[in-house]
C-alpha positions as CSV (number, residue, x, y, z in Angstrom):
1,M,98.0,121.3,104.3
2,F,101.2,119.7,104.2
3,L,99.7,116.8,101.8
4,I,99.0,119.8,99.4
5,F,102.5,120.9,99.2
6,I,104.0,117.4,99.0
7,D,101.7,116.1,96.2
8,E,103.6,119.1,93.9
9,L,106.9,117.6,95.0
10,V,106.0,113.9,94.0
11,W,104.8,115.5,90.7
12,L,107.9,117.4,90.0
13,L,110.1,114.2,90.7
14,D,108.0,112.2,88.4
15,K,109.0,114.3,85.5
16,Y,112.8,113.1,86.4
17,G,111.7,109.2,86.5
18,V,113.0,109.4,90.5
19,K,110.9,107.5,92.5
20,V,109.6,108.8,96.1
21,K,108.5,107.0,99.3
22,L,107.1,109.5,101.9
23,F,106.2,109.4,105.1
24,A,105.1,112.2,107.5
25,D,107.6,114.9,106.8
26,D,110.2,112.2,105.5
27,M,111.0,111.5,102.0
28,K,113.2,108.8,99.9
29,L,114.2,109.2,96.7
30,Y,115.7,106.6,94.4
31,L,116.7,105.6,91.0
32,R,118.1,102.9,89.2
33,I,121.7,104.0,87.9
34,L,122.8,102.4,84.9
35,N,125.2,105.1,83.4
36,D,126.6,108.7,84.1
37,V,123.4,110.6,82.6
38,D,121.5,108.7,85.5
39,I,123.8,110.2,88.1
40,L,123.0,113.5,86.8
41,V,119.3,113.0,86.4
42,L,119.2,112.1,90.2
43,Q,121.5,115.5,90.7
44,D,118.8,117.5,89.0
45,A,115.9,116.0,90.9
46,L,117.9,116.7,94.2
47,T,118.4,120.5,92.7
48,A,114.8,120.5,91.9
49,V,113.8,119.2,95.3
50,Y,116.3,122.1,96.9
51,N,114.7,124.8,94.4
52,W,111.0,123.5,95.5
53,A,111.6,123.7,99.2
54,N,113.3,127.3,98.9
55,E,110.5,128.3,96.7
56,W,107.9,127.2,99.6
57,Q,110.2,128.6,102.8
58,L,110.7,124.9,104.0
59,S,114.2,123.9,105.3
60,I,115.7,120.4,104.3
61,S,117.5,118.5,107.1
62,I,120.9,117.9,105.2
63,E,122.3,116.3,108.2
64,K,119.8,113.5,107.6
65,C,120.6,112.8,103.9
66,Y,122.8,110.1,102.8
67,I,123.4,108.0,99.8
68,L,122.9,104.6,99.8
69,S,124.0,102.5,97.1
70,L,122.9,99.0,96.2
71,G,124.0,96.7,93.2
72,K,127.1,95.5,91.2
73,A,129.0,98.5,91.1
74,T,130.0,100.9,94.0
75,N,131.2,103.9,92.2
76,Q,132.1,107.1,93.9
77,V,128.6,109.2,93.3
78,V,128.8,112.4,94.4
79,L,125.7,114.0,95.2
80,S,124.7,117.1,96.8
81,I,121.6,119.4,98.0
82,G,122.5,123.0,97.8
83,N,126.2,123.2,98.5
84,S,126.4,120.1,100.8
85,V,127.6,117.2,99.7
86,L,125.6,114.2,100.6
87,P,127.9,111.4,102.7
88,K,127.4,107.8,101.6
89,T,126.1,105.4,104.6
90,V,126.8,102.1,102.8
91,S,127.5,100.5,99.7
92,L,126.4,97.1,99.2
93,S,127.4,94.8,96.2
94,V,125.5,92.1,94.5
95,R,127.4,89.5,96.6
96,H,126.5,91.4,100.0
97,I,122.7,91.5,99.1
98,A,122.5,88.0,98.5
99,Y,124.0,87.1,101.4
100,F,121.9,89.5,103.1
101,S,118.9,88.0,101.4
102,V,119.6,84.4,102.7
103,H,120.5,85.7,106.3
104,F,116.6,87.7,106.2
105,C,115.1,84.6,105.0
106,I,116.7,82.3,107.8
107,L,115.5,85.0,110.4
108,C,112.1,84.8,109.2
109,K,111.3,81.3,109.3
């Protein structure tokens, strides 16, 4: 039954161009941020998730929600779900990502 609910949410987020990964009742959203418009699109998608959950009387565990920034710029993106501002967990620059990739490859050998 839950899959019927969640399928509609994936379809809804696809309209925003947001990628979705699901596992059980957990969801990860991601979007490539190139400019301020992309930030607004992601915020609109988060608002859509919040509204969808309210419509279906489902709760979102806000305390489990975080922002993970990867890439060149670690700008101060502020995103929220409902009235709750999401905390940043980690910001990784390109240099750190490259180092992590090398480290990961060494561990895999």
